[in-house]
Structures are given as structure tokens and as C-alpha cells.
C-alpha positions in Angstrom: -55.2 70.5 123.7 -57.7 73.4 124.3 -61.1 73.0 122.8 -62.3 76.0 120.9 -65.8 77.3 121.4 -67.8 77.7 118.1 -68.6 81.2 117.1 -71.9 82.7 116.1 -72.6 86.2 115.0 -75.7 87.7 116.6 -77.6 90.7 115.5 -79.8 93.2 117.4 -83.1 91.5 116.6 -81.9 88.3 118.4 -80.4 90.1 121.4 -83.5 92.3 121.7 -85.7 89.2 121.9 -83.6 88.0 124.8 -83.2 91.2 126.7 -86.8 92.3 126.4 -88.3 88.9 126.9 -90.0 88.7 123.5 -91.8 85.5 122.5 -88.8 84.3 120.4 -86.4 84.6 123.3 -86.3 80.9 124.3 -85.5 79.9 120.7 -82.7 82.4 120.4 -81.2 81.3 123.7 -81.1 77.7 122.5 -79.4 78.8 119.3 -76.7 80.8 121.2 -76.1 78.4 124.1 -72.5 77.1 124.1 -71.2 79.6 121.5 -68.8 82.5 121.5 -71.0 85.5 120.5 -69.7 88.1 118.2 -71.4 91.3 116.8 -70.9 94.3 114.7 -69.9 97.6 116.5 -73.4 98.8 115.6 -75.0 96.5 118.2 -75.0 98.9 121.1 -76.4 101.7 119.0 -79.2 99.4 117.7 -80.0 98.1 121.1 -80.2 101.6 122.5 -82.6 102.6 119.7 -84.7 99.4 120.2 -85.0 100.2 123.9 -86.0 103.8 123.2 -88.7 102.7 120.8 -90.1 100.2 123.3 -90.0 102.9 126.1 -92.0 105.2 123.9 -94.5 102.6 122.8 -94.9 100.9 126.2 -94.5 103.5 129.0 -96.2 101.1 131.4 -93.2 98.8 131.0 -90.6 101.5 131.8 -88.8 99.7 134.7 -88.9 96.3 133.0 -87.5 97.7 129.7 -84.7 99.5 131.5 -83.8 96.4 133.4 -83.6 94.4 130.2 -81.5 97.1 128.6 -79.0 97.0 131.5 -78.5 93.3 131.1 -76.8 93.9 127.7 -73.6 94.7 129.5 -73.6 91.3 131.2 -73.8 89.4 127.9 -70.5 88.1 126.7 -70.6 89.5 123.2 -67.3 90.3 121.5 -67.5 93.3 119.3 -65.5 93.0 116.1 -64.8 95.8 113.7 -65.9 95.6 110.1 -64.6 96.8 106.8 -67.0 99.6 106.1 -66.3 99.5 102.3 -66.8 95.8 102.3 -70.1 96.2 104.2 -71.2 98.9 101.9 -70.5 96.7 98.9 -72.4 93.9 100.5 -75.4 96.1 101.4 -75.5 97.3 97.8 -75.4 93.8 96.4 -78.0 92.4 98.8 -80.2 95.5 99.1 -80.0 95.2 102.9 -79.5 98.2 105.2 -75.9 99.0 106.1 -76.7 97.9 109.6 -77.9 94.4 108.6 -75.2 94.0 106.1 -72.6 94.6 108.8 -73.7 91.5 110.7 -73.8 89.4 107.5 -70.3 90.7 106.5 -69.0 89.7 109.9 -70.5 86.2 109.7 -68.9 85.7 106.3 -65.5 86.9 107.5 -65.6 84.6 110.5 -67.2 81.7 108.6 -69.8 81.7 111.4 -73.5 81.2 111.6 -75.6 84.3 111.8 -78.4 84.4 114.4 -81.1 86.8 113.5 -84.9 87.1 113.7 -84.9 89.5 110.7 -86.3 87.4 107.9 -84.8 89.6 105.1 -81.4 89.4 106.6 -81.7 85.6 107.2 -82.8 85.1 103.6 -80.0 87.2 102.2 -77.4 85.4 104.4 -78.6 82.1 103.0 -78.7 83.3 99.4 -75.4 85.1 99.4 -73.2 82.5 101.2 
């Protein structure tokens, strides 16, 4: 019998903490360790925007930020498509952004825990289980 690896849905805030060595990185890594990671198709767009914002705010960290960004391709994160109408409905119900609702929708569909550092998203995910 093959053991299955438990799945967790991860959002951009959690991945950014790891890639850009933010203070919460160690906590996120502990939460993700030993799990199959899954994300919305928006993850790469969001990570690119996070990196761009950091590059503009911290030009002195240019090389370090680019190095962190390049690590994203080494992370074993499976990208799953979402039902855009379903996500839009969920975003409307929860008052989340479409982006955040896409991770929540995916976690619900997969019956998986959602790993996020976004307080509003975490609270909504808990409230609207």
C-alpha cells in the first residue's frame, strides 16, 4: 500500500515569507514540511508582484530579492485550476479579493488546510468552512 502525502494549499503570503526570508519563514516551513503543496494559478503572478514591490522598496537588497524569487521554481508546488465563477461567488460572500478567495476555494475543494499569513483570509477560511 502506498502512503499518501497530506495536502496543504499555500498562498502567496506564506511563500513570500519563505522566499524572501521574512520573520515568519520558519513558522511557515514547519507548517508545510511533509505536505504536498498546492496553489491557485495566481501564485506566480502574485509572487512576481511581491518581488517587484520589494525591489522598489529595498533597492539595496536587489541581488538577495532576485535570488529568493528564483527559488520559487524549485519549490514543489502543484498548480491547480479553479472554477472562476465559484471563486467569484466565494469572494462576494466573504468580501475577500478574488485572489485570496481563489486559495480558499481551492482549499475547500481539496478539503485541505490553507496556509496563509493573511489574517483576513485565515479568519474567513475558518468562518466559512
